[in-house]
C-alpha positions in Angstrom: -40.3 -15.8 -9.4 -40.0 -14.2 -12.0 -39.6 -10.6 -10.6 -37.3 -11.5 -9.2 -34.6 -13.3 -11.2 -35.8 -10.0 -13.8 -34.4 -7.8 -10.9 -31.1 -9.9 -10.1 -30.4 -10.2 -13.5 -29.7 -6.8 -14.1 -29.2 -5.9 -10.7 -25.3 -7.9 -11.6 -25.2 -6.4 -14.1 -25.2 -2.8 -12.9 -23.3 -3.1 -10.3 -20.4 -5.9 -11.9 -20.5 -3.6 -15.1 -21.3 0.1 -13.3 -17.9 -1.0 -10.8 -15.8 -2.1 -14.0 -16.6 0.7 -15.7 -16.0 3.9 -13.4 -12.8 2.3 -12.5 -12.4 2.2 -15.6 -12.9 5.6 -16.5 -10.6 6.6 -13.1 -7.9 4.7 -14.9 -8.1 6.5 -18.0 -8.5 10.4 -16.8 -6.3 9.8 -13.6 -3.5 8.4 -12.3 -3.2 5.5 -10.8 -0.3 4.6 -8.9 0.9 1.1 -9.1 0.9 -1.6 -5.6 3.3 -0.4 -3.1 4.1 -4.2 -3.4 2.1 -4.9 -6.6 3.2 -7.9 -9.1 5.5 -7.7 -12.3 3.6 -8.1 -16.0 5.0 -12.1 -15.5 3.2 -12.5 -13.0 0.7 -11.0 -14.5 0.3 -13.0 -16.5 1.0 -16.3 -14.6 -2.5 -15.2 -12.9 -4.8 -14.6 -16.7 -3.6 -18.1 -17.2 -3.8 -20.2 -14.9 -6.5 -18.8 -12.5 -8.8 -18.8 -15.9 -7.4 -22.5 -15.9 -8.0 -23.4 -12.6 -11.8 -22.1 -13.2 -12.9 -23.6 -15.9 -10.7 -27.5 -14.6 -13.6 -26.5 -11.5 -16.5 -26.6 -13.4 -16.2 -29.0 -15.6 -15.2 -32.1 -12.9 -18.3 -33.1 -10.6 -16.7 -31.8 -7.1 -18.3 -28.8 -5.0 -14.7 -26.3 -4.7 -15.5 -23.5 -7.5 -15.4 -20.9 -4.1 -11.9 -21.7 -4.7 -12.1 -18.6 -7.1 -12.1 -16.7 -4.2 -8.8 -17.4 -3.8 -7.6 -15.9 -8.0 -9.9 -12.6 -7.1 -7.2 -11.6 -3.4 -5.1 -13.0 -5.5 -5.4 -10.2 -7.8 -6.0 -7.1 -5.9 -4.2 -7.5 -3.7 -0.9 -8.1 -5.8 -2.3 -5.3 -8.4 -3.9 -2.5 -9.0 -8.2 -2.2 -8.6 -8.9 -1.1 -12.6 -7.1 -4.6 -13.5 -8.0 -6.6 -10.4 -11.6 -5.9 -10.8 -11.4 -6.7 -14.6 -10.2 -10.3 -14.3 -12.7 -11.1 -11.5 -15.6 -10.0 -13.7 -14.5 -12.2 -16.5 -13.7 -14.7 -14.0 -17.3 -14.4 -12.3 -18.7 -13.9 -16.9 -16.7 -17.3 -17.2 -18.8 -19.1 -13.7 -21.8 -17.8 -15.1 -21.7 -19.1 -18.8 -19.8 -22.4 -17.5 -22.6 -23.1 -15.3 -25.3 -22.0 -17.8 -24.2 -24.8 -20.4 -24.7 -27.4 -17.9 -20.6 -27.5 -15.7 -20.4 -27.7 -12.3 -22.3 -27.6 -9.6 -24.9 -24.4 -9.7 -26.2 -26.5 -12.8 -27.4 -29.8 -10.5 -29.5 -26.9 -9.0 -33.2 -27.9 -11.0 -35.3 -24.7 -11.1 -33.0 -23.5 -14.3 -34.5 -20.2 -12.5 -32.8 -20.2 -8.9 -29.6 -21.9 -11.8 -29.7 -18.3 -12.9 -29.9 -16.7 -10.4 -27.5 -18.4 -8.1 -24.5 -18.6 -10.8 -25.1 -14.9 -10.8 -25.0 -14.3 -7.2 -21.4 -16.0 -7.4 -20.0 -13.7 -10.5 -21.5 -11.2 -7.8 -19.2 -12.9 -5.0 -16.2 -12.5 -7.0 -16.4 -9.4 -7.9 -16.9 -7.6 -4.6 -14.7 -9.6 -3.0 -12.2 -8.2 -5.6 -12.9 -4.6 -5.4 -13.4 -5.2 -1.4 -10.1 -6.5 -1.2 -8.4 -3.4 -4.5 -10.0 -1.2 -2.4 -8.9 -2.4 1.0 -5.8 -2.4 -0.7 -5.9 1.5 -2.4 -6.3 2.8 1.3 -2.7 1.3 2.3 -1.4 2.6 -0.5 -1.8 6.2 0.5 -1.6 5.7 3.6 2.0 4.5 2.8 2.2 7.4 0.2 0.9 9.9 3.2 4.3 8.8 5.6 6.8 8.3 2.9 5.9 12.0 1.9 5.8 13.1 5.5 8.8 11.3 5.9 10.7 12.4 3.1 8.9 16.8 4.0 10.8 15.7 7.4 14.2 15.5 5.8 13.9 18.1 4.0 13.1 20.0 6.9 15.8 17.9 8.9 19.1 19.5 5.8 17.9 23.2 5.6 17.4 23.4 9.6 21.2 21.8 9.2 22.0 24.2 6.7 21.8 27.6 8.4 23.2 26.1 11.9 26.3 24.6 9.7 26.4 28.9 8.5 25.6 30.5 11.0 29.3 32.5 13.2 28.1 31.5 16.8 29.1 28.2 18.0 25.8 25.6 18.6 25.9 22.9 21.0 22.9 20.4 21.4 22.6 18.1 24.3 21.1 15.6 25.1 19.1 14.2 28.1 22.0 13.0 29.3 24.3 15.7 28.4 25.9 14.2 25.6 26.3 17.0 21.9 23.7 15.3 19.6 24.6 18.4 17.5 26.5 20.8 16.8 28.1 23.8 13.8 31.1 24.1 12.3 31.5 27.2 14.9 30.5 25.3 17.8 33.6 22.6 16.8 36.6 25.1 15.6 36.1 26.7 19.2 36.1 23.4 20.7 39.7 23.2 19.3 40.7 25.9 20.4 40.3 25.6 24.0 40.6 22.5 23.7 44.0 19.6 23.4 41.4 17.0 22.2 42.1 15.6 18.4 38.8 14.4 17.5 35.5 16.8 17.5 33.8 15.0 19.9 37.0 14.7 22.8 36.6 18.4 22.2 33.5 19.5 22.0 32.8 17.4 25.6 35.2 19.5 27.2 34.4 22.4 25.0 30.6 21.6 26.8 32.3 20.8 30.4 33.4 23.7 30.9 30.7 26.0 30.0 28.5 23.8 32.6 31.0 23.5 35.1 33.0 26.6 34.3 36.7 26.5 36.7 37.1 30.0 38.5 40.5 30.4 36.7 39.2 30.5 32.8 36.7 33.1 34.5 37.9 35.2 36.5 36.0 34.6 39.5 38.2 34.5 42.9 
């Protein structure tokens, strides 16, 4: 069991410290956007205080409910960026490991000390991986939201540019929907509509102009 314990100890260390270290490097070298529906600093302080206190209480009481610590990992990763969430999960996992090794919590009931260490390390890895998984999912959601927002902004900019171009045209332009109603028009078409119609509103004048163009009266066209 000693080689297994040695491997588990190093695997847990590399996985947790390596993952958090990589996120720390990204945090300092890249611009990490905030969560779309992220939490405030006050919520972050409350999360740290409550999660550390509850984790300590869970490991000093006799009931096997330490899995509730994972809820704090989900809360942290869902509301905050991945690096702070991973750091928070690592602290909770280390706290749980230290309490277990000092004979607190349900893992202390394991008779074999090596097995106790393995179970405690496994719990720490589960907490950290939960935070990383939820954080990675949140990153993908934020990236998708940012892409959609950018696409909408680009479409709005193009629509505004098109509106400016059509409005500055000397030729009249009227766009109809499938039912024949006016969907878009420019200034030239509205001025023309008021010349051929006595209607007071642009909508009514354009409607009469469209009706005249689609079904011209012979008296207006010179046809016999």
